[in-house]
C-alpha positions as a Markdown table, in Angstrom:
| # | Residue | x | y | z |
|---|---|---|---|---|
| 1 | Unk | 96.1 | 102.6 | 80.2 |
| 2 | Unk | 97.8 | 102.1 | 83.4 |
| 3 | Unk | 100.5 | 100.3 | 81.3 |
| 4 | Unk | 100.9 | 103.4 | 79.2 |
| 5 | Unk | 101.0 | 105.8 | 82.2 |
| 6 | Unk | 103.7 | 103.8 | 83.8 |
| 7 | Unk | 105.7 | 103.8 | 80.5 |
| 8 | Unk | 105.7 | 100.0 | 80.2 |
| 9 | Unk | 107.6 | 98.3 | 77.8 |
| 10 | Unk | 105.0 | 96.7 | 75.8 |
| 11 | Unk | 107.2 | 93.8 | 74.6 |
| 12 | Unk | 107.5 | 92.5 | 78.2 |
| 13 | Unk | 103.8 | 92.3 | 78.8 |
| 14 | Unk | 101.5 | 89.3 | 79.0 |
| 15 | Unk | 100.3 | 88.0 | 75.7 |
| 16 | Unk | 96.7 | 89.1 | 76.6 |
| 17 | Unk | 97.8 | 92.7 | 77.5 |
| 18 | Unk | 99.9 | 93.1 | 74.2 |
| 19 | Unk | 96.9 | 91.8 | 72.2 |
| 20 | Unk | 94.6 | 94.5 | 73.9 |
| 21 | Unk | 97.2 | 97.0 | 73.1 |
| 22 | Unk | 97.5 | 96.1 | 69.4 |
| 23 | Unk | 93.5 | 96.1 | 69.2 |
| 24 | Unk | 93.5 | 99.5 | 70.6 |
| 25 | Unk | 96.3 | 101.3 | 69.6 |
| 26 | Unk | 97.6 | 101.7 | 65.8 |
| 27 | Unk | 101.3 | 101.1 | 64.9 |
| 28 | Unk | 102.4 | 104.8 | 65.2 |
| 29 | Unk | 100.9 | 104.9 | 68.8 |
| 30 | Unk | 102.8 | 101.7 | 69.5 |
| 31 | Unk | 106.0 | 103.2 | 68.1 |
| 32 | Unk | 105.7 | 106.4 | 70.1 |
| 33 | Unk | 105.2 | 104.7 | 73.1 |
| 34 | Unk | 108.2 | 102.5 | 72.5 |
| 35 | Unk | 110.3 | 105.7 | 72.7 |
| 36 | Unk | 109.4 | 106.5 | 76.4 |
| 37 | Unk | 109.5 | 103.0 | 77.9 |
| 38 | Unk | 111.4 | 102.4 | 81.1 |
| 39 | Unk | 112.2 | 99.0 | 82.7 |
| 40 | Unk | 111.5 | 98.0 | 86.2 |
| 41 | Unk | 114.3 | 99.3 | 88.3 |
| 42 | Unk | 115.7 | 97.9 | 91.6 |
| 43 | Unk | 115.3 | 99.4 | 94.9 |
| 44 | Unk | 119.0 | 100.9 | 94.6 |
| 45 | Unk | 118.5 | 102.6 | 91.3 |
| 46 | Unk | 115.2 | 103.8 | 92.6 |
| 47 | Unk | 116.9 | 105.3 | 95.5 |
| 48 | Unk | 119.6 | 107.2 | 93.1 |
| 49 | Unk | 116.7 | 108.4 | 90.9 |
| 50 | Unk | 114.6 | 109.7 | 93.6 |
| 51 | Unk | 117.0 | 111.1 | 96.0 |
| 52 | Unk | 116.5 | 114.5 | 95.3 |
| 53 | Unk | 113.0 | 114.5 | 93.9 |
| 54 | Unk | 110.3 | 116.5 | 96.2 |
| 55 | Unk | 108.1 | 114.1 | 97.9 |
| 56 | Unk | 104.9 | 114.0 | 95.2 |
| 57 | Unk | 107.3 | 113.5 | 92.5 |
| 58 | Unk | 109.3 | 110.7 | 94.3 |
| 59 | Unk | 105.7 | 109.0 | 94.9 |
| 60 | Unk | 104.7 | 109.1 | 91.5 |
| 61 | Unk | 108.0 | 107.4 | 90.4 |
| 62 | Unk | 108.0 | 104.9 | 92.7 |
| 63 | Unk | 104.3 | 104.1 | 92.0 |
| 64 | Unk | 105.0 | 103.9 | 88.2 |
| 65 | Unk | 108.0 | 101.5 | 88.8 |
| 66 | Unk | 105.9 | 99.3 | 91.0 |
| 67 | Unk | 103.2 | 99.3 | 88.4 |
| 68 | Unk | 105.6 | 98.0 | 85.6 |
| 69 | Unk | 106.7 | 95.3 | 88.1 |
| 70 | Unk | 103.2 | 94.1 | 88.4 |
| 71 | Unk | 102.4 | 94.5 | 84.9 |
| 72 | Unk | 105.3 | 92.3 | 83.7 |
| 73 | Unk | 104.4 | 89.4 | 86.2 |
| 74 | Unk | 101.9 | 87.2 | 84.3 |
| 75 | Unk | 100.2 | 86.4 | 87.5 |
| 76 | Unk | 99.3 | 90.0 | 88.7 |
| 77 | Unk | 95.8 | 91.0 | 89.3 |
| 78 | Unk | 94.0 | 93.8 | 88.1 |
| 79 | Unk | 93.1 | 94.7 | 91.6 |
| 80 | Unk | 96.7 | 94.7 | 92.4 |
| 81 | Unk | 97.4 | 97.1 | 89.6 |
| 82 | Unk | 94.4 | 99.4 | 90.7 |
| 83 | Unk | 95.6 | 99.6 | 94.2 |
| 84 | Unk | 98.8 | 101.3 | 93.1 |
| 85 | Unk | 97.4 | 103.4 | 90.4 |
| 86 | Unk | 94.2 | 105.0 | 92.4 |
| 87 | Unk | 95.7 | 106.9 | 95.4 |
| 88 | Unk | 93.3 | 106.8 | 98.1 |
| 89 | Unk | 92.1 | 109.8 | 99.8 |
| 90 | Unk | 89.8 | 112.9 | 99.1 |
| 91 | Unk | 90.3 | 114.9 | 96.0 |
| 92 | Unk | 90.6 | 118.7 | 96.4 |
| 93 | Unk | 87.7 | 119.8 | 94.4 |
| 94 | Unk | 88.5 | 122.3 | 91.3 |
| 95 | Unk | 86.7 | 125.5 | 92.5 |
| 96 | Unk | 87.3 | 127.0 | 89.0 |
| 97 | Unk | 85.0 | 124.6 | 87.5 |
| 98 | Unk | 81.8 | 124.2 | 90.0 |
| 99 | Unk | 80.7 | 120.4 | 90.2 |
| 100 | Unk | 77.3 | 119.7 | 88.1 |
| 101 | Unk | 77.0 | 122.8 | 85.8 |
| 102 | Unk | 74.6 | 122.3 | 83.1 |
| 103 | Unk | 76.0 | 122.3 | 79.5 |
| 104 | Unk | 73.8 | 123.0 | 76.5 |
| 105 | Unk | 74.3 | 120.2 | 74.0 |
| 106 | Unk | 74.2 | 121.3 | 70.3 |
| 107 | Unk | 71.3 | 119.0 | 69.8 |
| 108 | Unk | 69.4 | 121.2 | 72.3 |
| 109 | Unk | 68.9 | 119.2 | 75.4 |
| 110 | Unk | 71.0 | 120.0 | 78.7 |
| 111 | Unk | 73.5 | 117.6 | 80.2 |
| 112 | Unk | 75.7 | 117.8 | 83.4 |
| 113 | Unk | 78.3 | 115.1 | 84.9 |
| 114 | Unk | 78.4 | 114.3 | 88.6 |
| 115 | Unk | 81.4 | 112.2 | 89.3 |
| 116 | Unk | 80.9 | 109.9 | 92.6 |
| 117 | Unk | 84.3 | 108.2 | 92.1 |
| 118 | Unk | 87.1 | 107.5 | 89.3 |
| 119 | Unk | 84.8 | 104.6 | 88.3 |
| 120 | Unk | 81.3 | 106.1 | 88.4 |
| 121 | Unk | 79.8 | 109.3 | 87.0 |
| 122 | Unk | 76.2 | 109.8 | 86.9 |
| 123 | Unk | 74.9 | 111.7 | 83.7 |
| 124 | Unk | 71.9 | 113.8 | 84.2 |
| 125 | Unk | 70.0 | 115.0 | 81.0 |
| 126 | Unk | 67.3 | 117.5 | 80.7 |
| 127 | Unk | 65.2 | 117.7 | 77.5 |
| 128 | Unk | 63.0 | 120.8 | 77.4 |
| 129 | Unk | 59.6 | 120.3 | 76.0 |
| 130 | Unk | 60.2 | 123.0 | 73.2 |
| 131 | Unk | 62.6 | 120.2 | 71.5 |
| 132 | Unk | 60.3 | 118.3 | 68.9 |
| 133 | Unk | 62.3 | 115.4 | 68.8 |
| 134 | Unk | 66.1 | 114.6 | 69.8 |
| 135 | Unk | 68.1 | 112.5 | 67.2 |
| 136 | Unk | 70.6 | 111.2 | 69.8 |
| 137 | Unk | 70.6 | 110.9 | 73.7 |
| 138 | Unk | 74.0 | 109.4 | 75.1 |
| 139 | Unk | 72.1 | 106.7 | 76.9 |
| 140 | Unk | 74.2 | 103.2 | 76.8 |
| 141 | Unk | 77.0 | 104.8 | 75.0 |
| 142 | Unk | 80.8 | 104.6 | 75.8 |
| 143 | Unk | 82.8 | 107.5 | 77.3 |
| 144 | Unk | 86.0 | 107.7 | 75.5 |
| 145 | Unk | 89.3 | 109.6 | 75.9 |
| 146 | Unk | 88.8 | 113.4 | 74.4 |
| 147 | Unk | 92.5 | 113.5 | 73.2 |
| 148 | Unk | 95.9 | 111.6 | 73.8 |
| 149 | Unk | 97.7 | 112.6 | 76.9 |
| 150 | Unk | 94.5 | 113.8 | 78.9 |
| 151 | Unk | 92.4 | 112.3 | 81.5 |
| 152 | Unk | 89.1 | 113.9 | 80.1 |
| 153 | Unk | 86.3 | 111.7 | 78.4 |
| 154 | Unk | 84.3 | 112.7 | 75.4 |
| 155 | Unk | 81.1 | 111.1 | 74.8 |
| 156 | Unk | 80.9 | 108.8 | 71.8 |
| 157 | Unk | 78.0 | 109.0 | 69.5 |
| 158 | Unk | 78.4 | 105.6 | 68.2 |
| 159 | Unk | 75.1 | 104.2 | 69.3 |
| 160 | Unk | 72.0 | 106.5 | 68.5 |
| 161 | Unk | 68.6 | 106.1 | 70.0 |
| 162 | Unk | 65.2 | 106.3 | 68.4 |
| 163 | Unk | 62.3 | 108.3 | 69.9 |
């Protein structure tokens, strides 16, 4: 995902990353991504590009460039890329969408999501006694991107649990 966000040229990635991309993306997706690729830019080129950008935009452009540089190196570690991709500090909470709101699932149970960090979200499920049976509960399933170009996750219904 970070290679996509950084507009990385997939043909310059390691064989392992290219193989992973080929498994996850179809030919149309790979083709669409190849139209927005950038190469790793030198310090001089970065200075020219970012000279008139406001600070937040400049930071993003610089981080994406550093990520491309790491992604093009076969010996880069996941931890190195993660350090760049995930800025430290506290996120400002979105007060328009209060944390931990219960949602009613179409199958009749209630669910809420409590994010603790970008890698850990607690999922709380309440099944009312009035429900005779629930055919599916999202236990042990995978969270997947809800749509292209967004960072919201949708719950995958690939695995079903029998009561």
